All heavy atoms as TSV, in Angstrom:
chain	resi	resn	atom	element	x	y	z
A	1	MET	N	N	-164.238	147.709	64.226
A	1	MET	CA	C	-163.645	146.674	65.043
A	1	MET	C	C	-162.307	147.214	65.563
A	1	MET	O	O	-161.534	147.801	64.815
A	1	MET	CB	C	-163.458	145.425	64.174
A	1	MET	CG	C	-162.730	144.316	64.814
A	1	MET	SD	S	-162.863	142.713	63.984
A	1	MET	CE	C	-162.417	143.069	62.317
A	2	LYS	N	N	-162.046	147.027	66.848
A	2	LYS	CA	C	-160.801	147.493	67.455
A	2	LYS	C	C	-159.931	146.285	67.784
A	2	LYS	O	O	-160.386	145.331	68.404
A	2	LYS	CB	C	-161.104	148.286	68.721
A	2	LYS	CG	C	-159.873	148.853	69.383
A	2	LYS	CD	C	-160.221	149.680	70.608
A	2	LYS	CE	C	-158.950	150.229	71.219
A	2	LYS	NZ	N	-159.213	151.048	72.394
A	3	ILE	N	N	-158.662	146.354	67.349
A	3	ILE	CA	C	-157.721	145.274	67.640
A	3	ILE	C	C	-156.551	145.826	68.444
A	3	ILE	O	O	-156.133	146.963	68.250
A	3	ILE	CB	C	-157.216	144.588	66.359
A	3	ILE	CG1	C	-156.575	145.594	65.405
A	3	ILE	CG2	C	-158.324	143.829	65.664
A	3	ILE	CD1	C	-155.889	144.976	64.218
A	4	THR	N	N	-156.062	145.021	69.372
A	4	THR	CA	C	-154.929	145.393	70.212
A	4	THR	C	C	-153.943	144.238	70.232
A	4	THR	O	O	-154.341	143.084	70.424
A	4	THR	CB	C	-155.394	145.686	71.652
A	4	THR	OG1	O	-156.410	146.682	71.621
A	4	THR	CG2	C	-154.239	146.156	72.516
A	5	LEU	N	N	-152.661	144.553	70.026
A	5	LEU	CA	C	-151.621	143.524	70.087
A	5	LEU	C	C	-151.319	143.225	71.549
A	5	LEU	O	O	-150.917	144.108	72.298
A	5	LEU	CB	C	-150.357	143.995	69.353
A	5	LEU	CG	C	-149.234	142.978	69.215
A	5	LEU	CD1	C	-149.700	141.762	68.410
A	5	LEU	CD2	C	-148.026	143.605	68.553
A	6	LYS	N	N	-151.552	141.986	71.967
A	6	LYS	CA	C	-151.378	141.596	73.368
A	6	LYS	C	C	-150.165	140.706	73.606
A	6	LYS	O	O	-149.702	140.586	74.734
A	6	LYS	CB	C	-152.628	140.851	73.866
A	6	LYS	CG	C	-153.815	141.754	74.047
A	6	LYS	CD	C	-153.534	142.749	75.140
A	6	LYS	CE	C	-154.729	143.633	75.407
A	6	LYS	NZ	N	-154.476	144.574	76.478
A	7	ARG	N	N	-149.657	140.050	72.568
A	7	ARG	CA	C	-148.510	139.159	72.727
A	7	ARG	C	C	-147.453	139.513	71.690
A	7	ARG	O	O	-147.752	140.025	70.623
A	7	ARG	CB	C	-148.937	137.699	72.561
A	7	ARG	CG	C	-150.000	137.305	73.600
A	7	ARG	CD	C	-150.242	135.833	73.657
A	7	ARG	NE	N	-149.060	135.175	74.227
A	7	ARG	CZ	C	-148.789	133.886	74.031
A	7	ARG	NH1	N	-149.568	133.147	73.290
A	7	ARG	NH2	N	-147.728	133.354	74.580
A	8	SER	N	N	-146.214	139.202	71.997
A	8	SER	CA	C	-145.082	139.529	71.138
A	8	SER	C	C	-145.053	138.656	69.888
A	8	SER	O	O	-145.515	137.520	69.891
A	8	SER	CB	C	-143.785	139.336	71.918
A	8	SER	OG	O	-142.669	139.524	71.092
A	9	VAL	N	N	-144.465	139.213	68.823
A	9	VAL	CA	C	-144.299	138.449	67.583
A	9	VAL	C	C	-142.916	137.808	67.503
A	9	VAL	O	O	-142.607	137.118	66.535
A	9	VAL	CB	C	-144.538	139.331	66.336
A	9	VAL	CG1	C	-145.978	139.794	66.288
A	9	VAL	CG2	C	-143.588	140.507	66.302
A	10	ILE	N	N	-142.096	137.997	68.536
A	10	ILE	CA	C	-140.759	137.399	68.552
A	10	ILE	C	C	-140.896	135.872	68.554
A	10	ILE	O	O	-141.642	135.294	69.338
A	10	ILE	CB	C	-139.969	137.868	69.785
A	10	ILE	CG1	C	-139.693	139.359	69.694
A	10	ILE	CG2	C	-138.661	137.089	69.922
A	10	ILE	CD1	C	-139.082	139.949	70.957
A	11	GLY	N	N	-140.180	135.232	67.655
A	11	GLY	CA	C	-140.200	133.780	67.562
A	11	GLY	C	C	-141.368	133.215	66.775
A	11	GLY	O	O	-141.489	131.999	66.644
A	12	ARG	N	N	-142.210	134.076	66.242
A	12	ARG	CA	C	-143.359	133.616	65.439
A	12	ARG	C	C	-142.923	133.444	63.988
A	12	ARG	O	O	-141.963	134.059	63.537
A	12	ARG	CB	C	-144.501	134.633	65.498
A	12	ARG	CG	C	-145.002	134.935	66.888
A	12	ARG	CD	C	-145.748	133.764	67.453
A	12	ARG	NE	N	-146.114	134.036	68.840
A	12	ARG	CZ	C	-146.705	133.173	69.617
A	12	ARG	NH1	N	-147.013	131.976	69.184
A	12	ARG	NH2	N	-146.996	133.484	70.864
A	13	PRO	N	N	-143.647	132.627	63.231
A	13	PRO	CA	C	-143.322	132.470	61.810
A	13	PRO	C	C	-143.433	133.811	61.069
A	13	PRO	O	O	-144.213	134.685	61.460
A	13	PRO	CB	C	-144.384	131.490	61.302
A	13	PRO	CG	C	-144.898	130.804	62.512
A	13	PRO	CD	C	-144.749	131.766	63.651
A	14	GLY	N	N	-142.684	133.932	60.002
A	14	GLY	CA	C	-142.642	135.178	59.254
A	14	GLY	C	C	-143.992	135.665	58.769
A	14	GLY	O	O	-144.270	136.865	58.772
A	15	TYR	N	N	-144.866	134.732	58.367
A	15	TYR	CA	C	-146.168	135.158	57.856
A	15	TYR	C	C	-147.015	135.811	58.957
A	15	TYR	O	O	-147.797	136.719	58.678
A	15	TYR	CB	C	-146.918	133.997	57.185
A	15	TYR	CG	C	-147.469	132.951	58.128
A	15	TYR	CD1	C	-148.772	133.033	58.590
A	15	TYR	CD2	C	-146.691	131.880	58.541
A	15	TYR	CE1	C	-149.289	132.075	59.449
A	15	TYR	CE2	C	-147.189	130.919	59.382
A	15	TYR	CZ	C	-148.491	131.021	59.840
A	15	TYR	OH	O	-149.001	130.078	60.694
A	16	GLN	N	N	-146.844	135.381	60.208
A	16	GLN	CA	C	-147.585	136.004	61.306
A	16	GLN	C	C	-147.025	137.382	61.615
A	16	GLN	O	O	-147.790	138.317	61.854
A	16	GLN	CB	C	-147.541	135.116	62.547
A	16	GLN	CG	C	-148.338	133.845	62.394
A	16	GLN	CD	C	-148.316	132.981	63.643
A	16	GLN	OE1	O	-147.765	133.350	64.673
A	16	GLN	NE2	N	-148.919	131.812	63.543
A	17	VAL	N	N	-145.710	137.526	61.591
A	17	VAL	CA	C	-145.078	138.829	61.814
A	17	VAL	C	C	-145.546	139.805	60.738
A	17	VAL	O	O	-145.919	140.951	61.030
A	17	VAL	CB	C	-143.537	138.702	61.802
A	17	VAL	CG1	C	-142.888	140.072	61.897
A	17	VAL	CG2	C	-143.066	137.802	62.927
A	18	ASN	N	N	-145.553	139.367	59.484
A	18	ASN	CA	C	-145.973	140.221	58.380
A	18	ASN	C	C	-147.447	140.597	58.471
A	18	ASN	O	O	-147.831	141.717	58.140
A	18	ASN	CB	C	-145.682	139.547	57.039
A	18	ASN	CG	C	-144.204	139.413	56.775
A	18	ASN	OD1	O	-143.397	140.165	57.314
A	18	ASN	ND2	N	-143.836	138.446	55.953
A	19	THR	N	N	-148.285	139.678	58.930
A	19	THR	CA	C	-149.707	139.966	59.083
A	19	THR	C	C	-149.929	141.032	60.150
A	19	THR	O	O	-150.721	141.956	59.952
A	19	THR	CB	C	-150.489	138.686	59.437
A	19	THR	OG1	O	-150.285	137.724	58.405
A	19	THR	CG2	C	-151.967	138.963	59.587
A	20	VAL	N	N	-149.227	140.925	61.271
A	20	VAL	CA	C	-149.353	141.925	62.338
A	20	VAL	C	C	-148.911	143.295	61.826
A	20	VAL	O	O	-149.569	144.308	62.076
A	20	VAL	CB	C	-148.550	141.504	63.591
A	20	VAL	CG1	C	-148.459	142.642	64.593
A	20	VAL	CG2	C	-149.190	140.282	64.243
A	21	LYS	N	N	-147.810	143.342	61.071
A	21	LYS	CA	C	-147.339	144.602	60.496
A	21	LYS	C	C	-148.365	145.175	59.528
A	21	LYS	O	O	-148.624	146.381	59.508
A	21	LYS	CB	C	-146.011	144.404	59.766
A	21	LYS	CG	C	-144.820	144.271	60.666
A	21	LYS	CD	C	-143.556	144.140	59.835
A	21	LYS	CE	C	-142.353	143.857	60.700
A	21	LYS	NZ	N	-141.131	143.670	59.882
A	22	ALA	N	N	-148.961	144.313	58.708
A	22	ALA	CA	C	-149.950	144.757	57.726
A	22	ALA	C	C	-151.202	145.308	58.398
A	22	ALA	O	O	-151.881	146.182	57.842
A	22	ALA	CB	C	-150.317	143.611	56.796
A	23	LEU	N	N	-151.505	144.818	59.599
A	23	LEU	CA	C	-152.644	145.349	60.352
A	23	LEU	C	C	-152.310	146.690	61.004
A	23	LEU	O	O	-153.179	147.330	61.580
A	23	LEU	CB	C	-153.082	144.337	61.424
A	23	LEU	CG	C	-153.787	143.091	60.898
A	23	LEU	CD1	C	-153.927	142.052	62.011
A	23	LEU	CD2	C	-155.142	143.444	60.321
A	24	GLY	N	N	-151.051	147.101	60.930
A	24	GLY	CA	C	-150.653	148.401	61.450
A	24	GLY	C	C	-150.241	148.396	62.906
A	24	GLY	O	O	-150.206	149.443	63.544
A	25	LEU	N	N	-149.908	147.230	63.434
A	25	LEU	CA	C	-149.500	147.105	64.832
A	25	LEU	C	C	-147.997	146.897	64.894
A	25	LEU	O	O	-147.442	146.109	64.133
A	25	LEU	CB	C	-150.232	145.939	65.489
A	25	LEU	CG	C	-151.757	146.011	65.418
A	25	LEU	CD1	C	-152.367	144.716	65.909
A	25	LEU	CD2	C	-152.289	147.185	66.206
A	26	LYS	N	N	-147.332	147.605	65.808
A	26	LYS	CA	C	-145.875	147.534	65.880
A	26	LYS	C	C	-145.360	146.947	67.187
A	26	LYS	O	O	-144.401	146.206	67.199
A	26	LYS	CB	C	-145.267	148.918	65.683
A	26	LYS	CG	C	-145.539	149.463	64.307
A	26	LYS	CD	C	-144.882	150.780	64.099
A	26	LYS	CE	C	-145.165	151.271	62.689
A	26	LYS	NZ	N	-144.538	152.535	62.393
A	27	LYS	N	N	-145.988	147.302	68.312
A	27	LYS	CA	C	-145.498	146.799	69.586
A	27	LYS	C	C	-146.667	146.441	70.493
A	27	LYS	O	O	-147.810	146.814	70.225
A	27	LYS	CB	C	-144.583	147.814	70.265
A	27	LYS	CG	C	-145.213	149.151	70.533
A	27	LYS	CD	C	-144.187	150.102	71.108
A	27	LYS	CE	C	-144.834	151.441	71.425
A	27	LYS	NZ	N	-143.882	152.368	72.004
A	28	ILE	N	N	-146.382	145.720	71.548
A	28	ILE	CA	C	-147.416	145.271	72.472
A	28	ILE	C	C	-148.153	146.485	73.035
A	28	ILE	O	O	-147.536	147.473	73.425
A	28	ILE	CB	C	-146.807	144.424	73.601
A	28	ILE	CG1	C	-146.221	143.143	73.031
A	28	ILE	CG2	C	-147.859	144.092	74.659
A	28	ILE	CD1	C	-145.488	142.293	74.046
A	29	GLY	N	N	-149.465	146.405	73.021
A	29	GLY	CA	C	-150.286	147.495	73.526
A	29	GLY	C	C	-150.807	148.424	72.442
A	29	GLY	O	O	-151.698	149.224	72.697
A	30	ASP	N	N	-150.264	148.322	71.233
A	30	ASP	CA	C	-150.761	149.134	70.117
A	30	ASP	C	C	-152.183	148.720	69.773
A	30	ASP	O	O	-152.494	147.527	69.712
A	30	ASP	CB	C	-149.891	148.952	68.872
A	30	ASP	CG	C	-148.662	149.826	68.863
A	30	ASP	OD1	O	-148.521	150.646	69.793
A	30	ASP	OD2	O	-147.852	149.694	67.936
A	31	SER	N	N	-153.042	149.725	69.519
A	31	SER	CA	C	-154.427	149.474	69.135
A	31	SER	C	C	-154.717	150.165	67.818
A	31	SER	O	O	-154.068	151.144	67.466
A	31	SER	CB	C	-155.389	150.005	70.197
A	31	SER	OG	O	-155.254	149.291	71.385
A	32	ARG	N	N	-155.725	149.645	67.137
A	32	ARG	CA	C	-156.109	150.234	65.863
A	32	ARG	C	C	-157.558	149.922	65.587
A	32	ARG	O	O	-158.028	148.811	65.847
A	32	ARG	CB	C	-155.227	149.664	64.757
A	32	ARG	CG	C	-155.480	150.277	63.416
A	32	ARG	CD	C	-154.247	150.218	62.552
A	32	ARG	NE	N	-154.542	150.914	61.317
A	32	ARG	CZ	C	-154.664	150.322	60.138
A	32	ARG	NH1	N	-154.481	149.030	60.040
A	32	ARG	NH2	N	-154.953	151.025	59.071
A	33	GLU	N	N	-158.274	150.899	65.058
A	33	GLU	CA	C	-159.640	150.701	64.583
A	33	GLU	C	C	-159.556	150.287	63.123
A	33	GLU	O	O	-158.912	150.965	62.323
A	33	GLU	CB	C	-160.445	151.995	64.693
A	33	GLU	CG	C	-160.856	152.371	66.098
A	33	GLU	CD	C	-162.016	151.550	66.622
A	33	GLU	OE1	O	-162.827	151.049	65.810
A	33	GLU	OE2	O	-162.108	151.409	67.848
A	34	ILE	N	N	-160.169	149.177	62.771
A	34	ILE	CA	C	-160.167	148.736	61.382
A	34	ILE	C	C	-161.596	148.497	60.929
A	34	ILE	O	O	-162.486	148.225	61.732
A	34	ILE	CB	C	-159.328	147.453	61.176
A	34	ILE	CG1	C	-159.864	146.292	62.014
A	34	ILE	CG2	C	-157.873	147.699	61.480
A	34	ILE	CD1	C	-159.209	144.959	61.731
A	35	ASN	N	N	-161.807	148.632	59.617
A	35	ASN	CA	C	-163.115	148.338	59.041
A	35	ASN	C	C	-163.339	146.831	59.061
A	35	ASN	O	O	-162.401	146.056	58.939
A	35	ASN	CB	C	-163.193	148.852	57.602
A	35	ASN	CG	C	-163.120	150.359	57.538
A	35	ASN	OD1	O	-163.585	151.038	58.441
A	35	ASN	ND2	N	-162.520	150.876	56.492
A	36	ASP	N	N	-164.573	146.451	59.198
A	36	ASP	CA	C	-164.916	145.033	59.247
A	36	ASP	C	C	-165.159	144.534	57.826
A	36	ASP	O	O	-166.224	144.752	57.262
A	36	ASP	CB	C	-166.143	144.824	60.126
A	36	ASP	CG	C	-166.370	143.378	60.480
A	36	ASP	OD1	O	-165.508	142.550	60.139
A	36	ASP	OD2	O	-167.399	143.077	61.090
A	37	SER	N	N	-164.154	143.910	57.236
A	37	SER	CA	C	-164.287	143.351	55.891
A	37	SER	C	C	-163.785	141.905	55.920
A	37	SER	O	O	-163.026	141.527	56.805
A	37	SER	CB	C	-163.470	144.173	54.892
A	37	SER	OG	O	-162.095	144.018	55.129
A	38	PRO	N	N	-164.206	141.111	54.969
A	38	PRO	CA	C	-163.767	139.713	54.946
A	38	PRO	C	C	-162.246	139.559	54.894
A	38	PRO	O	O	-161.690	138.659	55.536
A	38	PRO	CB	C	-164.420	139.154	53.681
A	38	PRO	CG	C	-165.622	140.006	53.471
A	38	PRO	CD	C	-165.219	141.383	53.925
A	39	ALA	N	N	-161.567	140.419	54.142
A	39	ALA	CA	C	-160.112	140.314	54.037
A	39	ALA	C	C	-159.449	140.577	55.381
A	39	ALA	O	O	-158.543	139.843	55.795
A	39	ALA	CB	C	-159.594	141.301	52.993
A	40	LEU	N	N	-159.888	141.621	56.074
A	40	LEU	CA	C	-159.299	141.942	57.375
A	40	LEU	C	C	-159.682	140.915	58.427
A	40	LEU	O	O	-158.885	140.603	59.314
A	40	LEU	CB	C	-159.706	143.348	57.806
A	40	LEU	CG	C	-159.053	144.465	56.996
A	40	LEU	CD1	C	-159.589	145.816	57.429
A	40	LEU	CD2	C	-157.551	144.435	57.127
A	41	ARG	N	N	-160.885	140.362	58.334
A	41	ARG	CA	C	-161.279	139.292	59.260
A	41	ARG	C	C	-160.348	138.091	59.117
A	41	ARG	O	O	-159.969	137.464	60.100
A	41	ARG	CB	C	-162.717	138.840	58.991
A	41	ARG	CG	C	-163.739	139.748	59.574
A	41	ARG	CD	C	-164.539	138.990	60.599
A	41	ARG	NE	N	-165.476	139.925	61.202
A	41	ARG	CZ	C	-165.665	140.014	62.500
A	41	ARG	NH1	N	-165.011	139.228	63.312
A	41	ARG	NH2	N	-166.510	140.876	62.991
A	42	GLY	N	N	-159.974	137.756	57.883
A	42	GLY	CA	C	-159.054	136.646	57.646
A	42	GLY	C	C	-157.687	136.919	58.233
A	42	GLY	O	O	-157.062	136.020	58.800
A	43	MET	N	N	-157.222	138.159	58.109
A	43	MET	CA	C	-155.926	138.527	58.679
A	43	MET	C	C	-155.965	138.425	60.198
A	43	MET	O	O	-155.034	137.914	60.823
A	43	MET	CB	C	-155.543	139.944	58.247
A	43	MET	CG	C	-155.233	140.070	56.781
A	43	MET	SD	S	-155.027	141.764	56.245
A	43	MET	CE	C	-153.458	142.168	56.997
A	44	VAL	N	N	-157.050	138.905	60.793
A	44	VAL	CA	C	-157.192	138.841	62.249
A	44	VAL	C	C	-157.257	137.389	62.711
A	44	VAL	O	O	-156.642	137.024	63.710
A	44	VAL	CB	C	-158.441	139.635	62.713
A	44	VAL	CG1	C	-158.771	139.336	64.160
A	44	VAL	CG2	C	-158.224	141.131	62.514
A	45	LYS	N	N	-157.964	136.547	61.967
A	45	LYS	CA	C	-158.074	135.135	62.336
A	45	LYS	C	C	-156.711	134.446	62.311
A	45	LYS	O	O	-156.432	133.563	63.122
A	45	LYS	CB	C	-159.045	134.429	61.401
A	45	LYS	CG	C	-159.341	133.020	61.814
A	45	LYS	CD	C	-160.405	132.386	60.958
A	45	LYS	CE	C	-160.670	130.975	61.435
A	45	LYS	NZ	N	-161.685	130.303	60.638
A	46	THR	N	N	-155.835	134.863	61.383
A	46	THR	CA	C	-154.505	134.274	61.270
A	46	THR	C	C	-153.678	134.491	62.530
A	46	THR	O	O	-152.901	133.627	62.921
A	46	THR	CB	C	-153.767	134.880	60.052
A	46	THR	OG1	O	-154.526	134.611	58.878
A	46	THR	CG2	C	-152.384	134.281	59.889
A	47	VAL	N	N	-153.842	135.646	63.168
A	47	VAL	CA	C	-153.027	135.981	64.343
A	47	VAL	C	C	-153.896	136.246	65.575
A	47	VAL	O	O	-153.511	136.970	66.474
A	47	VAL	CB	C	-152.097	137.179	64.056
A	47	VAL	CG1	C	-151.029	136.806	63.075
A	47	VAL	CG2	C	-152.887	138.391	63.574
A	48	GLN	N	N	-155.067	135.614	65.642
A	48	GLN	CA	C	-156.000	135.874	66.739
A	48	GLN	C	C	-155.421	135.533	68.114
A	48	GLN	O	O	-155.829	136.106	69.119
A	48	GLN	CB	C	-157.313	135.141	66.509
A	48	GLN	CG	C	-157.218	133.638	66.579
A	48	GLN	CD	C	-158.525	132.980	66.202
A	48	GLN	OE1	O	-159.520	133.644	65.981
A	48	GLN	NE2	N	-158.510	131.658	66.125
A	49	HIS	N	N	-154.455	134.628	68.168
A	49	HIS	CA	C	-153.844	134.251	69.440
A	49	HIS	C	C	-152.912	135.344	69.965
A	49	HIS	O	O	-152.503	135.300	71.125
A	49	HIS	CB	C	-153.087	132.926	69.287
A	49	HIS	CG	C	-152.065	132.951	68.212
A	49	HIS	ND1	N	-152.396	132.909	66.867
A	49	HIS	CD2	C	-150.704	133.031	68.267
A	49	HIS	CE1	C	-151.275	132.952	66.161
A	49	HIS	NE2	N	-150.248	133.027	66.977
A	50	LEU	N	N	-152.587	136.333	69.125
A	50	LEU	CA	C	-151.712	137.442	69.546
A	50	LEU	C	C	-152.519	138.715	69.823
A	50	LEU	O	O	-151.966	139.671	70.376
A	50	LEU	CB	C	-150.692	137.749	68.447
A	50	LEU	CG	C	-149.802	136.598	67.981
A	50	LEU	CD1	C	-148.941	137.055	66.819
A	50	LEU	CD2	C	-148.951	136.099	69.124
A	51	LEU	N	N	-153.782	138.731	69.454
A	51	LEU	CA	C	-154.591	139.947	69.506
A	51	LEU	C	C	-155.728	139.851	70.515
A	51	LEU	O	O	-156.151	138.764	70.887
A	51	LEU	CB	C	-155.217	140.222	68.141
A	51	LEU	CG	C	-154.311	140.342	66.935
A	51	LEU	CD1	C	-155.166	140.499	65.676
A	51	LEU	CD2	C	-153.381	141.507	67.080
A	52	GLU	N	N	-156.213	141.034	70.883
A	52	GLU	CA	C	-157.488	141.158	71.580
A	52	GLU	C	C	-158.400	141.900	70.630
A	52	GLU	O	O	-158.051	142.968	70.125
A	52	GLU	CB	C	-157.328	141.947	72.876
A	52	GLU	CG	C	-158.634	142.141	73.630
A	52	GLU	CD	C	-158.424	142.945	74.887
A	52	GLU	OE1	O	-157.650	142.508	75.756
A	52	GLU	OE2	O	-159.015	144.040	74.984
A	53	VAL	N	N	-159.564	141.336	70.345
A	53	VAL	CA	C	-160.485	141.921	69.364
A	53	VAL	C	C	-161.750	142.372	70.078
A	53	VAL	O	O	-162.351	141.612	70.840
A	53	VAL	CB	C	-160.839	140.892	68.271
A	53	VAL	CG1	C	-161.788	141.500	67.251
A	53	VAL	CG2	C	-159.582	140.374	67.604
A	54	GLN	N	N	-162.147	143.617	69.811
A	54	GLN	CA	C	-163.409	144.154	70.329
A	54	GLN	C	C	-164.276	144.509	69.140
A	54	GLN	O	O	-163.846	145.251	68.267
A	54	GLN	CB	C	-163.147	145.387	71.196
A	54	GLN	CG	C	-162.322	145.096	72.422
A	54	GLN	CD	C	-161.907	146.355	73.150
A	54	GLN	OE1	O	-162.107	147.454	72.669
A	54	GLN	NE2	N	-161.306	146.172	74.314
A	55	GLU	N	N	-165.464	143.974	69.112
A	55	GLU	CA	C	-166.386	144.204	67.982
A	55	GLU	C	C	-166.941	145.606	68.003
A	55	GLU	O	O	-167.226	146.197	68.943
A	55	GLU	CB	C	-167.531	143.209	68.029
A	55	GLU	CG	C	-167.070	141.775	67.920
A	55	GLU	CD	C	-166.525	141.401	66.564
A	55	GLU	OE1	O	-167.025	141.899	65.547
A	55	GLU	OE2	O	-165.574	140.622	66.521
């Protein structure tokens, strides 16, 4: 699964900022390939409004 940060984390609650960092994304436009696991799916769901997800 490929995730890309599309929106800024400025002004977001701390737990959302921490989730984006834990996914390995630092700035807008950063992409990362991640394994599809239930734990990572939950993290992506938490910040899905900030990400673009490609299966």
